[in-house]
C-alpha positions in Angstrom: -9.2 -17.4 -37.1 -6.3 -15.0 -37.8 -8.7 -12.0 -37.0 -9.4 -13.4 -33.6 -5.7 -13.8 -32.9 -5.3 -10.1 -33.6 -7.4 -9.5 -30.5 -4.4 -10.7 -28.3 -1.7 -8.3 -27.2 1.4 -8.1 -29.4 3.7 -9.6 -26.8 1.4 -12.5 -26.4 1.2 -13.1 -30.2 5.0 -13.0 -30.4 5.3 -15.7 -27.8 2.4 -18.0 -28.4 0.8 -17.0 -31.7 2.7 -19.4 -33.9 2.0 -22.3 -31.5 -1.7 -21.5 -31.5 -1.9 -21.2 -35.2 -0.4 -24.7 -35.6 -2.9 -26.0 -33.1 -5.9 -24.5 -34.8 -4.7 -25.6 -38.3 -4.9 -29.2 -37.1 -8.6 -29.0 -36.5 -11.5 -26.8 -37.6 -12.5 -23.9 -35.3 -16.0 -24.2 -33.9 -18.2 -21.6 -32.3 -17.2 -22.7 -28.7 -13.6 -22.5 -29.7 -14.1 -18.9 -31.0 -15.7 -17.9 -27.7 -12.7 -19.4 -25.9 -10.3 -17.4 -28.0 -12.2 -14.1 -27.3 -12.3 -14.9 -23.6 -8.6 -15.7 -23.6 -7.8 -12.4 -25.4 -9.6 -10.5 -22.6 -7.6 -12.4 -19.9 -4.4 -11.7 -21.9 -5.1 -7.9 -21.8 -6.1 -8.0 -18.1 -3.1 -9.9 -17.0 0.0 -8.9 -19.1 2.2 -10.3 -16.4 1.4 -13.8 -17.7 3.6 -13.0 -20.7 5.8 -10.2 -19.3 6.6 -10.7 -15.6 7.9 -7.2 -15.4 4.3 -5.9 -16.1 2.9 -7.6 -12.9 1.1 -5.2 -10.6 2.3 -4.7 -7.1 -0.3 -6.6 -5.1 -0.5 -9.1 -2.3 2.0 -8.8 0.6 4.8 -7.1 -1.3 6.3 -4.2 0.7 4.8 -0.8 0.0 6.1 2.6 0.7 5.0 4.6 3.7 3.3 7.2 1.4 1.4 4.4 -0.3 0.2 3.0 3.0 -1.0 6.5 4.1 -2.8 7.0 0.8 -4.6 3.6 1.3 -5.6 4.6 4.8 -6.9 7.9 3.5 -8.8 6.0 0.7 -10.4 3.8 3.4 -11.6 6.8 5.4 -13.1 8.3 2.2 -14.8 5.0 1.6 -16.4 5.3 5.1 -17.8 8.6 4.0 -19.3 7.0 1.0 -21.0 4.4 3.2 -22.5 7.2 5.2 -23.7 8.8 2.0 -26.0 5.8 1.3 -27.9 6.7 4.5 -28.1 10.4 3.5 -29.3 9.4 0.0 -32.3 7.6 1.5 -33.0 10.3 4.1 -33.0 12.9 1.4 -35.7 11.2 -0.6 -37.8 10.6 2.6 -37.6 14.4 3.4 -38.4 15.3 -0.3 -41.5 13.1 -0.6 -42.9 14.3 2.7 -42.5 18.0 2.1 -45.4 20.5 2.2 -47.9 20.5 -0.6 -48.0 23.7 -2.6 -51.0 24.8 -4.6 -54.3 23.2 -5.1 -56.1 20.9 -7.5 -54.1 19.8 -10.6 -51.4 22.4 -9.9 -50.5 21.0 -6.5 -47.1 19.6 -5.9 -44.8 18.5 -3.1 -42.1 21.0 -2.3 -39.0 18.9 -1.7 -36.5 21.8 -1.5 -35.7 21.0 2.2 -34.0 17.9 1.0 -31.6 19.6 -1.3 -28.8 20.1 1.3 -29.1 16.4 2.2 -28.9 15.4 -1.5 -25.8 17.5 -1.9 -24.2 16.0 1.1 -24.9 12.5 -0.2 -23.4 13.2 -3.6 -20.4 14.9 -2.1 -19.8 11.8 0.0 -20.1 9.6 -3.1 -17.5 11.9 -4.8 -15.3 11.4 -1.7 -15.4 7.7 -2.2 -14.5 8.1 -5.9 -11.6 10.3 -4.8 -10.5 7.4 -2.7 -10.5 5.2 -5.7 -8.3 7.7 -7.5 -5.8 7.2 -4.7 -6.2 3.4 -4.7 -6.4 2.6 -8.4 -3.1 2.0 -10.3 -2.1 4.5 -12.9 -2.8 1.9 -15.6 -6.5 1.8 -14.8 -7.1 4.8 -17.1 -10.8 4.0 -17.8 -11.7 3.7 -14.1 -9.7 6.9 -13.2 -11.3 8.9 -16.0 -14.8 7.7 -15.0 -14.2 8.6 -11.4 -13.0 12.1 -12.3 -16.2 12.7 -14.4 -18.5 11.4 -11.6 -16.6 13.4 -8.9 -17.3 16.7 -10.8 -20.8 15.9 -12.1 -22.4 14.3 -9.1 -22.5 17.5 -6.8 -23.7 19.5 -9.8 -26.5 17.1 -10.3 -27.5 17.4 -6.7 -27.6 21.2 -6.8 -29.7 21.1 -10.1 -31.3 17.7 -10.5 -33.4 18.9 -13.4 -30.2 19.1 -15.5 -30.3 15.4 -16.4 -27.1 15.4 -18.4 -25.2 15.8 -15.2 -27.0 12.8 -13.8 -26.2 10.8 -16.9 -22.5 11.7 -16.6 -22.5 10.7 -13.0 -24.0 7.3 -13.6 -21.9 6.6 -16.7 -18.8 7.7 -14.7 -19.5 5.2 -11.9 -20.1 2.5 -14.4 -16.7 3.3 -16.0 -15.1 2.9 -12.5 -16.6 -0.6 -12.2 -15.6 -1.6 -15.8 -12.1 -0.1 -15.5 -11.5 -1.4 -12.1 -12.4 -5.0 -13.2 -10.3 -4.7 -16.4 -7.2 -3.7 -14.5 -7.8 -6.4 -11.9 -8.2 -3.8 -9.1 -11.9 -4.8 -8.6 -13.3 -8.3 -8.2 -15.8 -9.5 -10.8 -18.4 -9.6 -8.1 -18.0 -6.0 -7.0 -18.0 -4.8 -10.6 -21.1 -6.8 -11.5 -22.9 -5.5 -8.4 -22.1 -1.9 -9.3 -23.1 -2.4 -12.9 -26.4 -4.1 -11.9 -27.0 -1.1 -9.6 -26.5 1.3 -12.5 -28.7 -0.6 -14.9 -31.5 -0.9 -12.3 -31.3 2.8 -11.4 -31.4 3.9 -15.1 -34.4 1.5 -15.8 -36.4 2.5 -12.8 -35.7 6.3 -13.5 -36.9 5.8 -17.1 -40.1 4.1 -15.9 -40.7 6.8 -13.3 -40.3 9.6 -15.7 -42.4 7.9 -18.4 -45.3 6.9 -16.1 -45.1 9.8 -13.6 -45.8 7.3 -10.8 -44.3 7.4 -7.3 -43.6 3.7 -6.9 -40.9 3.4 -9.7 -39.2 6.5 -8.2 -39.0 4.7 -4.9 -37.6 1.7 -6.6 -35.0 3.9 -8.3 -33.9 5.2 -4.9 -33.6 1.8 -3.4 -31.7 0.4 -6.5 -29.3 3.4 -6.5 -28.3 2.9 -2.8 -25.8 0.1 -3.4 -23.9 2.6 -5.6 -22.6 4.3 -2.4 -22.2 0.9 -0.6 -20.1 -0.7 -3.4 -17.9 2.4 -3.9 -17.2 2.6 -0.2 -17.0 -1.1 0.5 -14.3 -1.7 -2.1 -12.0 0.8 -0.3 -12.0 -1.0 3.1 -9.0 -3.2 2.6 -5.7 -1.7 4.0 -2.3 -3.6 4.0 -0.9 -4.8 7.2 1.5 -2.3 8.8 4.3 -4.9 8.7 4.2 -4.8 4.9 5.3 -1.1 4.9 8.9 -0.6 3.9 11.0 0.8 6.7 12.3 4.4 6.4 15.9 4.4 5.4 18.6 6.8 6.4 16.7 8.3 9.3 19.6 7.7 11.7 22.3 9.5 9.5 23.3 13.0 10.5 21.6 15.7 8.3 25.0 17.2 7.5 26.5 13.9 6.6 29.4 14.5 9.2 29.8 11.8 11.8 29.5 13.0 15.4 32.7 13.3 17.4 
């Protein structure tokens, strides 16, 4: 029991630890109770403001600065680019699978090089959406921000050299880290994070089947399963605060020299 209590933040243990220890000492801890303790520890880490009000994030309708408002508007525009990237991702695969057949017999293959610029554009737009999340995510969302930075760099490289699978793995893991870190920091809803993680899992599974069986259908499934990656990244950037929540500029009417006019 004491080991489970160590999962809670130090501030939480200092405030509620002794009370919980007395409560658990009065009755034996069952499996369901242990699960509740672990779940409570996760919530305590995700919401430190429940113990320390000063740690509460600035959300809701609290006033924001003009610079923050402009950053959120830019993030939304970058998210729109990510939504467009979903269409380019599908178009790229259509072009690649309908390219000219090169060679004859067992050596024949479909030349999909014409789709490379479209692949690159799709991955650049996904990176743009992730740049939007770097603008939108709080500084405390370190996992999400690190994952976004990794995927921003590795995604376009993967598009230019898709045979270098390590760049593809880094891109997928980076996007998954954005979902996990965004949910952990309460910047993403659980539904959005779950949708993106399901997309990542489905993409990896379909890609593994396609590479193992060398069949076209699993590859098509991988393309369709990966498409929501662009949609979720872009869709989670669409909210922008109301302009009335922006703090007014101060001191704009004061003379630049500080001397009152005559």
